[in-house]
N, C-alpha and C positions, 0 to 999 in steps of 0.2 A: 218700853221693851216688852213688858209682860202682855200688853195689849197686842203687840205684834205676834208674840208666841201664841196667844189664844186665837186671834182672828186670822192669821195667815197660815199657821202650822197646826192649829187645833190642839195645842198643848196647854194644859193647865199647870200652874206653878204654885209652889209653896213659898212662904216667907218664914224666916227664922224668928219673927216677932208676931205675937198674936195681935189681932185687930178686933177688939170687942164691940165696937160701935156697929149697931145693926144696919143703919143706913149705909155706912161704908161697906159692910159685908155684902149687902144686897147688890149694890152697884158693882163692886169689885169682883164678886163671885161670878156674876154673869158676863160682864164685858171684859174683865181682865183675866178671868179664869183662876182667881185665887182659890186655893184649897187650904182649908184650916187643918191643923194637926191636933191630935190629942196627946196630952202628957208633956213631959219635959223635953225641950228642944234637943238637948245633948243626946238623950236616949233615942229620940226619933231619928236624929241625924245618923247615929251609929247603925240603926236598923236599915236606913236607906243605903248607907255605904256597903252593908253586907248583903244587900239584895242584888239580884241580877237585873232588876228593873231600873230604868233610867228615871231619875227625879230631877226636876228643875226647881231651883231655889233662888229667890231674890234675897239679897242681904245688903246691908249697909255697914256690916261689921267686918273686921279683919278676917282674912281667910283662916279656916281651921286646918287645912291641909293643902295638898297640891292638886286637888280635883280640877277637872276642866272648868274654865270660867270665861264668861264674857264680862269684861270690865268696861263700864260706861264712864267716860271722863267728860266733865264739862269745864269750861273756862272757870278757873277758881274764883274770879271776881263775881261772875254771874251766878255761880253755884252758891256762893256764900250769901249773896243778896236774896236769892230765891229761898234758900233754907231759912234765913232770918224771917222772911215774910210767912213762910209755912209755919214756923214755930209760933209766931204771934197770932196767926189765924186759928190754928188748931190746938195749941197748947199755951195760951196766954199766961197761965199760972206759972210757967217755967221762967217767965220774966227775962228772956234772953235779949241782950243788946247785940247790935252788930259787932261790937268789939268782942263780946263773949264768943260769937261764932268765929270771928277771924283768929282769935288766939287759942281756940280749942277748948274753951270752958263749956263743954257740951259732952253728952254721952258718946257722940260719934267722933270726938276730937276735932282737929282742924283739917282743912282740905289737904295740905301738904303731908301731914302725918298719915292720913288715910291713904293717899296715893302711894306713899313709901311703904306702908304695910303690905299693900298688894303688889307693888313693883311690877305693874302690868307690862312694861316694856321688856323686862327680862324674865318674868315668871313663865315657866313652862306651861303648856296647855292653856294659854290665855289669849283670847281675842280682845284687842284693845279697840274700842269704838268711841268716836267722839259724839257726844250728845247732839251737837249741832248738825252732824252728818245724818243722824236719824231723822231729823226734821227736813233737811234740805236734799239729802240723797238717799231717801228711804229704800228705794228699790235696790240700789247698790249695796246698802248695808244688809238688807234681807238676803241678798245673794251671798254675801260674806258669811252670814250666820248659817245659811244652808250648807255651804261648803265646810265650814268649821265643825258643825255638829253632825254633818252627813244626814240631814233631814230634808224633806221636800215640802214645798208649799201645797196647801190644799185650795187656796184662793189668793187673789191679789189683795194688796194692802189698800185700805181706805181709812184714813185717820178719823176716829170717832169722837175727837175732843169736843166739838161743838154740841154733838148729841149728848155726851156725858155731862157737859156743863149745864145743859137745859134740865137734865134729871136731878142734878145736885150742883148747885151754884158754887160749892166749895171745891169741886173737882178742878 
């Protein structure tokens, strides 16, 4: 989704979690449009909220308020398996098992609890998007994002995954 924001809309995005790895930052800053923040996230977020400027923030954490949001949902089974592999690839020292992921023995809790925190079906100002639709119906989803956020494309979407994977095999 962040890649779509950067490449289709020319919008850079923040994350509420710092990413210190230099290789990650170089790839993500350029292709994904990741913008690093200085200081404590809570303070930065409060500054963003009090500003007239629009900020776009990626999070995997529960919502802090009722700000407008796009909630990406993936089939819980596939999401759990993917996250398990991600943790073992990038954070093997966490020693997460698939059972840990399924029961929520993790910083982000389990899939169902996370979904319920956001309650994207009933949460006001929330666009619910299926992960699978981003892959299979990307033009339709981009149109939904355009309409929801009242923004316009600056170019058409071309998925850069293969190119990114060549630059960094972990992508």
